[in-house]
C-alpha positions as CSV (number, residue, x, y, z in Angstrom):
1,M,27.4,34.3,4.0
2,T,28.4,32.9,0.6
3,V,28.6,34.7,-2.6
4,N,27.8,32.8,-5.8
5,V,30.1,33.8,-8.5
6,G,28.9,32.6,-12.0
7,G,31.0,30.2,-14.1
8,R,31.9,32.9,-16.5
9,M,33.5,35.1,-13.8
10,Q,35.4,32.1,-12.4
11,G,36.7,31.3,-15.9
12,K,38.0,34.9,-16.3
13,I,39.7,34.7,-12.9
14,G,41.2,31.4,-13.7
15,L,42.5,32.6,-17.0
16,A,44.0,35.7,-15.4
17,M,45.8,33.5,-12.8
18,F,47.1,31.2,-15.5
19,L,48.5,34.1,-17.5
20,Y,50.1,35.6,-14.4
21,I,51.7,32.3,-13.5
22,L,52.9,31.9,-17.2
23,A,54.4,35.4,-17.2
24,C,56.2,34.7,-13.9
25,A,57.5,31.3,-15.2
26,A,58.7,32.9,-18.5
27,G,60.6,35.6,-16.7
28,C,60.4,39.3,-17.0
29,A,63.4,39.7,-19.3
30,H,61.8,37.5,-21.9
31,I,58.6,39.5,-21.8
32,A,60.5,42.8,-21.9
33,E,62.6,41.6,-24.9
34,T,59.4,40.5,-26.7
35,A,57.9,43.9,-26.1
36,R,61.0,45.6,-27.5
37,G,60.9,43.3,-30.5
38,V,57.3,44.3,-31.2
39,A,58.3,48.0,-30.9
40,G,61.2,47.5,-33.3
41,I,64.0,48.3,-30.8
42,S,65.2,44.9,-29.7
43,T,68.9,44.3,-29.6
44,K,68.6,40.5,-29.3
45,V,69.1,39.8,-33.0
46,L,72.3,42.0,-32.9
47,E,73.6,40.1,-29.9
48,D,72.8,36.8,-31.6
49,N,74.8,37.9,-34.7
50,K,78.0,38.8,-32.8
51,G,79.6,35.6,-34.1
52,S,79.4,36.9,-37.6
53,A,80.5,40.5,-36.7
54,I,83.3,42.2,-38.5
55,R,86.0,42.9,-35.9
56,K,88.9,45.3,-35.9
57,T,91.1,46.6,-33.1
58,Y,92.0,50.3,-32.8
59,P,95.0,51.6,-30.8
60,V,92.9,53.8,-28.5
61,D,91.2,53.4,-25.1
62,Y,87.6,52.5,-24.8
63,A,86.3,56.1,-24.1
64,R,88.1,57.6,-27.2
65,C,87.0,54.6,-29.3
66,R,83.4,55.0,-28.3
67,N,83.5,58.7,-28.9
68,T,85.0,58.3,-32.4
69,V,82.4,55.6,-33.3
70,E,79.5,57.9,-32.1
71,Y,80.9,60.8,-34.1
72,V,81.0,58.6,-37.2
73,L,77.5,57.3,-36.6
74,N,76.1,60.9,-36.0
75,D,78.0,62.2,-39.1
76,K,76.4,59.5,-41.2
77,K,72.9,60.3,-39.7
78,A,72.5,56.8,-38.2
79,Y,69.5,56.6,-35.8
80,I,70.9,55.4,-32.5
81,Y,68.2,53.8,-30.4
82,S,70.1,52.1,-27.6
83,R,73.3,52.8,-25.7
84,D,74.0,50.0,-23.2
85,E,77.1,50.6,-21.1
86,S,76.8,47.2,-19.4
87,K,77.0,45.4,-22.7
88,K,79.4,48.1,-24.1
89,M,77.1,48.4,-27.1
90,I,75.6,51.0,-29.3
91,A,72.6,49.8,-31.4
92,F,71.2,51.8,-34.3
93,Y,69.5,51.9,-37.6
94,L,71.5,52.9,-40.7
95,S,69.2,56.0,-41.0
96,E,65.8,57.1,-40.0
97,S,64.4,55.8,-43.3
98,D,66.6,52.6,-43.5
99,T,65.7,50.6,-40.5
100,T,68.3,47.9,-41.0
101,P,69.5,47.2,-37.4
102,A,73.2,47.2,-36.6
103,A,75.3,47.5,-33.4
104,V,78.8,48.2,-32.4
105,F,80.2,46.2,-29.5
106,F,83.4,47.4,-27.8
107,S,85.9,45.1,-26.0
108,P,88.7,46.9,-24.2
109,Q,92.0,45.0,-24.6
110,Q,94.8,44.5,-22.0
111,D,97.2,46.6,-24.1
112,G,95.0,49.7,-23.9
113,S,93.5,49.2,-27.4
114,T,89.8,48.5,-28.1
115,E,88.3,45.9,-30.3
116,V,85.2,47.0,-32.3
117,A,82.7,44.4,-33.5
118,V,80.1,45.5,-36.0
119,S,77.0,43.2,-35.9
120,S,74.0,43.2,-38.1
121,P,71.8,40.5,-39.8
122,S,72.7,42.4,-43.0
123,R,76.2,41.7,-44.5
124,Y,75.9,44.9,-46.4
125,A,75.3,46.9,-43.2
126,R,78.2,45.2,-41.4
127,E,80.6,46.0,-44.2
128,L,79.3,49.6,-44.7
129,I,79.5,50.5,-41.0
130,S,82.9,48.8,-40.6
131,D,84.3,50.8,-43.5
132,L,82.8,54.0,-42.2
133,I,84.3,53.4,-38.7
134,A,87.7,52.5,-40.2
135,A,87.7,55.8,-42.3
136,G,86.7,57.7,-39.2
137,F,89.7,56.3,-37.3
138,D,92.0,56.9,-40.2
139,K,91.0,60.5,-40.1
140,A,91.1,60.8,-36.3
141,L,94.4,59.1,-35.9
142,Q,96.3,61.1,-38.6
143,P,99.2,63.0,-37.1
144,V,98.6,66.8,-37.1
145,Q,100.7,68.3,-39.9
146,E,102.2,71.6,-39.0
147,S,102.3,74.3,-41.6
148,P,105.7,75.6,-42.4
149,V,106.7,78.7,-40.5
150,V,107.7,81.5,-42.9
151,D,110.4,83.8,-41.5
152,Q,109.3,87.3,-42.5
153,A,112.8,88.7,-42.0
154,K,114.4,86.3,-44.5
155,Q,111.8,87.1,-47.2
156,N,112.6,90.8,-47.1
């Protein structure tokens, strides 16, 4: 028994097969990155701009460095949309209303310090975030000042 499938149906099946083969050949990562780009949450442009990132090394380990940077970003109301531990990266928008993308990449160093690289297609965003992070570390790394102890017996 043979089934006669019209030319129109064969064309649709052929097109579907072609698109399937094309998708497989292109690779899933490319398709996923394209989908993230359309949704506005891609980190590819931030990774591509790492060469122009502003870099500074802080004398703290990776965990403390990451926590300090996250504290600064949350304090400034940045909208964090991606935390990627494998890339040691936090990607965010400057705020919920300013969707300039930026990312912080962390590179633990042999001496126990951590390099922070701030990446963004916007020079203004790179400089702003770098300055905010530096100020956050200046505040976090200040030695605790003890208040002078007043001896009550000597005052009387």
